[in-house]
C-alpha positions in Angstrom: 0.0 0.1 -0.1 1.1 3.5 -0.9 0.7 5.4 2.3 0.4 8.8 1.4 -2.7 9.5 -0.1 -2.7 12.5 -2.3 -3.6 12.0 -6.0 -5.9 11.6 -9.2 -6.1 11.8 -13.0 -7.5 14.1 -15.5 -8.3 13.5 -19.2 -5.2 11.2 -20.5 -3.5 10.6 -23.7 -3.1 7.0 -24.4 -2.2 4.9 -27.5 -4.7 2.9 -29.6 -2.9 -0.2 -28.2 -3.7 1.2 -24.6 -7.1 1.9 -25.4 -7.7 -1.7 -26.7 -5.8 -3.0 -23.4 -8.4 -0.7 -21.3 -11.6 -1.6 -23.1 -12.4 1.8 -23.4 -16.0 2.6 -24.7 -16.6 5.2 -27.3 -19.6 7.3 -26.3 -20.4 10.4 -28.3 -16.9 11.2 -29.3 -15.1 10.5 -26.1 -13.5 7.4 -24.1 -15.2 6.1 -21.1 -13.3 3.7 -18.8 -15.0 1.7 -16.1 -13.7 4.2 -13.2 -15.7 7.1 -15.0 -12.6 8.8 -16.1 -13.3 10.3 -19.8 -10.6 10.8 -22.1 -11.2 13.5 -24.7 -10.9 11.7 -28.3 -8.8 12.6 -31.1 -7.7 11.6 -34.5 -5.4 8.2 -34.5 -2.1 8.4 -36.2 0.5 5.7 -37.2 4.0 6.7 -37.9 5.6 4.1 -40.4 9.0 2.9 -41.0 10.6 5.8 -42.7 14.3 4.6 -43.7 15.3 1.2 -44.5 18.7 2.1 -42.5 16.8 2.1 -39.4 15.5 -1.3 -38.4 13.2 -0.4 -35.9 9.6 0.4 -36.9 7.6 3.1 -35.3 4.0 2.9 -34.5 2.4 5.4 -32.1 -1.3 6.5 -31.8 -1.7 9.5 -29.5 -5.1 10.8 -28.5 -5.8 14.5 -29.0 -6.4 17.1 -27.5 -4.4 15.6 -24.4 -5.6 16.9 -21.0 -8.6 19.1 -20.6 -8.2 22.8 -21.2 -4.4 22.3 -22.7 -4.2 24.1 -26.1 -2.8 22.2 -29.0 0.7 23.0 -29.7 2.7 22.5 -32.6 5.7 19.9 -32.5 9.1 21.6 -32.2 12.9 20.7 -32.7 15.7 23.2 -32.7 19.6 22.9 -32.3 21.3 25.1 -30.0 23.7 27.6 -31.5 26.6 25.7 -30.5 25.4 22.3 -32.1 25.6 20.4 -29.0 22.0 20.0 -27.9 18.7 19.3 -29.6 15.5 20.7 -27.9 12.2 18.7 -28.9 8.8 19.0 -27.7 5.1 17.9 -28.3 2.3 18.9 -26.5 3.0 19.2 -22.7 6.2 17.1 -23.1 9.7 18.4 -23.9 13.2 16.8 -23.7 16.7 17.4 -25.0 19.4 15.2 -26.7 22.9 16.0 -25.8 26.0 15.5 -28.1 28.3 15.2 -24.8 26.4 12.2 -23.9 26.3 10.5 -27.3 23.0 12.1 -28.2 21.2 10.3 -25.5 18.2 11.9 -24.0 18.4 14.2 -20.9 15.8 15.5 -18.4 12.0 15.1 -19.6 9.5 17.6 -18.7 5.6 17.4 -18.5 4.3 20.9 -18.6 6.9 22.7 -15.8 7.3 19.5 -13.9 10.5 17.5 -14.3 9.5 13.9 -14.5 12.8 12.2 -15.4 15.6 14.1 -13.9 18.9 14.0 -15.7 21.5 16.5 -14.7 25.1 16.4 -14.0 26.3 13.0 -14.1 22.9 11.2 -14.6 22.0 9.6 -18.2 18.7 8.1 -19.3 19.4 5.8 -22.3 21.2 2.7 -23.3 24.4 1.8 -21.6 26.5 -1.6 -21.3 28.8 -2.6 -18.4 32.1 -4.2 -19.7 34.6 -6.5 -18.1 37.7 -5.0 -19.2 39.9 -4.9 -16.2 41.9 -1.8 -17.3 43.4 0.9 -15.3 44.6 4.6 -16.3 48.0 6.2 -16.1 47.1 7.0 -12.5 46.1 3.5 -11.5 42.3 4.4 -11.3 40.1 1.6 -12.8 38.6 2.6 -16.4 34.9 3.5 -16.2 33.4 -0.2 -16.7 30.4 1.5 -18.6 30.2 2.1 -22.2 27.4 4.5 -24.1 25.6 7.5 -23.1 27.5 9.8 -20.8 30.1 7.4 -19.9 32.6 6.2 -22.6 31.1 7.4 -25.9 29.3 5.6 -28.6 30.3 5.9 -32.0 27.4 7.9 -33.8 26.6 6.5 -37.4 23.4 8.5 -38.3 21.3 10.8 -36.3 18.0 12.4 -37.7 15.0 14.4 -36.4 11.4 14.0 -37.9 8.3 15.8 -37.6 4.5 14.2 -38.1 1.2 15.3 -38.5 -0.8 12.3 -38.1 0.6 9.7 -40.6 2.1 12.4 -42.6 5.9 13.1 -42.3 6.4 16.7 -42.5 10.0 17.0 -42.3 13.4 14.6 -42.1 16.7 16.1 -41.2 20.2 15.2 -40.2 21.0 16.6 -36.7 24.0 18.7 -37.9 25.3 22.3 -37.5 23.1 24.7 -39.5 19.8 22.7 -38.8 17.0 25.2 -38.7 14.4 24.9 -36.5 11.6 22.4 -37.6 8.2 23.4 -36.4 4.8 21.7 -37.2 2.5 18.7 -36.6 2.0 16.9 -33.5 5.0 14.1 -33.1 8.9 14.5 -32.9 10.8 11.2 -33.9 14.7 11.1 -32.9 16.7 8.1 -34.6 19.8 7.4 -33.8 22.2 4.5 -35.2 25.3 4.0 -33.0 28.2 1.4 -32.5 29.6 0.7 -28.8 33.2 0.2 -29.7 35.6 -0.7 -26.8 39.2 -0.1 -27.1 39.9 -3.4 -25.5 37.1 -5.8 -26.7 36.2 -4.3 -30.1 32.7 -3.8 -31.5 30.6 -5.1 -28.7 27.1 -3.8 -29.8 25.2 -1.8 -32.6 22.3 0.3 -31.3 19.2 1.3 -33.2 17.5 3.8 -30.8 14.3 5.5 -31.7 12.4 8.2 -29.5 9.0 9.2 -30.1 7.8 12.3 -28.2 3.8 13.0 -28.8 1.1 14.9 -26.8 0.7 11.3 -25.1 4.3 11.0 -23.6 7.6 9.7 -24.5 7.9 6.3 -26.3 11.4 4.6 -26.8 12.4 1.6 -29.0 15.9 -0.1 -28.7 17.3 -2.7 -30.9 20.5 -4.3 -29.5 22.5 -6.2 -32.0 25.7 -8.1 -30.9 28.9 -6.8 -32.6 32.0 -8.7 -34.0 34.0 -8.1 -30.9 34.2 -10.2 -27.6 30.7 -10.1 -26.5 31.7 -12.5 -23.4 33.0 -9.3 -22.0 29.7 -7.8 -21.7 28.5 -8.3 -18.0 25.0 -6.6 -18.5 23.0 -3.9 -20.2 21.0 -0.8 -18.6 18.5 -0.2 -21.8 17.1 2.6 -20.1 17.1 4.4 -16.5 14.6 6.7 -14.8 16.0 9.4 -12.4 12.9 10.7 -10.7 13.0 14.2 -8.7 14.1 13.6 -5.2 10.7 15.1 -4.3 9.0 11.8 -5.4 7.7 9.8 -2.5 5.2 7.0 -3.0 5.7 4.3 -5.4 4.1 1.0 -6.5 5.9 -1.8 -8.8 3.7 -4.0 -11.0 4.2 -7.3 -12.8 1.2 -7.8 -14.9 -2.0 -6.7 -13.0 -0.1 -7.6 -9.8 1.7 -5.3 -7.1 5.0 -6.7 -6.5 6.3 -4.2 -3.9 5.2 -0.5 -2.9 7.0 2.0 -0.7 8.3 5.2 -0.2 11.7 6.4 -1.6 14.5 7.0 1.1 17.5 9.3 0.9 20.2 7.0 2.4 21.8 5.6 -0.8 20.2 2.1 0.0 19.1 -0.3 -2.9 15.8 -1.9 -2.9 13.3 -3.9 -5.3 15.4 -6.2 -7.6 12.5 -7.4 -9.1 11.1 -8.4 -12.4 8.5 -5.6 -13.5 6.3 -4.5 -16.1 5.0 -1.1 -15.0 6.0 1.5 -12.0 4.1 4.5 -11.0 5.0 7.2 -8.3 3.8 10.5 -7.4 5.6 13.9 -6.8 3.7 16.0 -4.1 5.5 19.2 -5.0 4.6 19.4 -8.5 1.1 17.3 -7.9 2.4 15.0 -11.0 1.8 11.3 -11.2 4.5 9.4 -13.4 3.9 6.2 -15.1 6.3 3.9 -17.0 5.2 0.8 -18.7 6.9 -2.0 -20.7 4.8 -4.4 -23.2 6.8 -7.2 -21.6 8.3 -8.2 -18.2 11.5 -9.0 -20.4 12.5 -12.5 -18.8 15.8 -12.3 -17.1 15.6 -8.4 -16.4 15.1 -6.9 -13.3 14.5 -3.3 -11.8 16.2 -1.9 -8.9 16.0 1.3 -7.0 18.8 3.3 -6.0 17.6 5.6 -3.1 20.1 8.5 -3.9 20.1 11.8 -2.0 19.7 14.0 -5.2 17.1 11.8 -6.9 15.5 8.4 -7.0 16.9 6.2 -9.7 15.3 3.0 -11.2 17.6 1.0 -13.2 16.4 -1.7 -15.6 19.2 -4.4 -15.8 19.3 -6.7 -18.7 21.3 -9.8 -19.1 24.1 -10.0 -21.6 24.1 -11.6 -25.2 23.9 -15.2 -25.3 25.2 -15.5 -28.7 26.0 -13.4 -32.0 22.3 -14.2 -32.9 21.0 -12.8 -29.9 19.3 -9.6 -31.0 17.3 -7.9 -28.4 14.2 -5.5 -28.7 13.3 -3.4 -26.0 10.3 -1.1 -25.7 9.4 1.5 -23.0 6.7 4.0 -22.4 6.7 7.2 -20.1 3.6 9.5 -19.2 2.8 11.7 -16.6 -0.8 13.0 -15.3 -2.0 16.0 -12.8 -2.9 14.7 -9.2 -2.6 15.2 -5.7 -2.8 11.7 -4.2 -1.9 8.0 -5.2 -2.4 4.5 -3.6 -2.1 1.1 -5.0 -4.9 -0.4 -2.8 -8.5 0.7 -2.7 -8.5 3.6 -0.3 -10.8 3.4 2.8 -12.8 6.3 2.0 -13.7 6.4 -1.7 -14.8 9.9 -1.8 -12.6 11.9 -4.4 -10.8 9.0 -5.4 -10.7 7.4 -8.8 -9.4 3.9 -10.0 -7.0 3.9 -13.0 -6.3 0.9 -15.2 -3.3 1.1 -17.4 -1.2 -1.5 -19.5 1.4 -3.6 -17.7 3.1 -6.2 -19.6 0.1 -8.2 -21.3 -2.1 -7.4 -18.5 -3.7 -4.1 -16.9 -2.4 -2.5 -13.7 -4.7 -0.9 -11.4 -4.4 2.0 -8.8 -6.3 4.8 -7.2 -5.6 8.5 -7.5 -7.0 11.9 -6.0 -7.7 15.2 -7.6 
């Protein structure tokens, strides 16, 4: 049970896949779930594969408009004057990609709330841990992590695309001189890179696609073994979440079941260490709920919480490749919603609380929120 009751949800934005999972009924142009929560309807869209050089297809169907009272805003992508940062936004979501961290995604904002905090030495996207046993000239152990803000990836291709529904409006390489891209409702950032170790060769090829829509942020990763010594890979972190330190209550799901719930600490301890398919938390300062979802529990993987003093870090740890043919596909979804309270068990007093059901693996997770 999440002990602090302080939350609920307004009209949300969900993919067509989510709508099918939730069994939403179409009534007079709106979607209504069993809890009575009404979601504003909007035109569906499908983003097709846009380049044969990228193996991962993109298919995402946001509902628009998003939250009631939120004005429609055009999707936008712009490169900083120094060419080192790509800023992107769609609806109430915005984030950036930093060249200094191998063009991986940094902090994610929902409206003015930071829902995925990544400043200083924190990184959100894929890294691998390598057993190389090397030390530098001073005798210090060389960073075992490769990728993102650790030892850099070799970037082969980076493009940004804008869509309006199913129509692609633009597709541009991210390079100095890129003009601001404005229009449509969706931004897609695609990256092809290689994880090359100075000690063990090409360990992995990465095909990473990030989709930013008014519904949230969706990430696709395809991890392909390289021709180096892949036995030197210890494990992967395909994605990580850095929740702001103000987040408190959380609940972890495997399918429909709550596997653990608690409150974040500030003691640098570790907890959880379990297979998950969904995770929800709540920030009372910004009155924001944050939900992540995987379409699978990814057998062999596990999530752990590091209760850091500066933030609350959720790791997803995935085993190393079993063979040169062991290609891994990974998918992850992040969304947020306004609320003032959250519990993973039915509240003793139901007044003011609403049940919310969202996808969790192949099932549906349920929790309760308060406005």
